[in-house]
C-alpha positions, 0 to 999 in steps of 0.5 A: 157724861155731858154732851156738846152737840153741833152742826157738822160743817161739810167741806163739799155741800151736796144738794141731796146730802143730810145735814150732819150733827157732831156729838162730843161725849165729855166728862170732867177730870182733874188736871195735875194742879187739881182743876177740873177740865173737861175731856172729850171721851169720843165724838160721834158724827151722824145724820141729824134725822138719825140723831133725832130718832135716837133721841125720841126712842130715849125719850120714850124709854125714859117716860116709861121708866118715870111712869114705873117709878111714879107707881113705886113711889106711890106704893111706898107713900101708901104704905108709910101713911097707912095706919 
């Protein structure tokens, strides 16, 4: 699932209001003629600070998963290369 991220334009900009982002979660489907079309599944609107925090948390999680996978891969390679 892809994401389209853009700044959310606020109609009445308040001095102390945080910047907002709009995140459209999309997917590709086939139309009646068989062509690929991009469809918006749903849209999130949140503050840019909240979006950054969530993204950083997801990045940390993925880095931890990558470390585990690299260790697992090293084990498999060691078994393959053992005589």
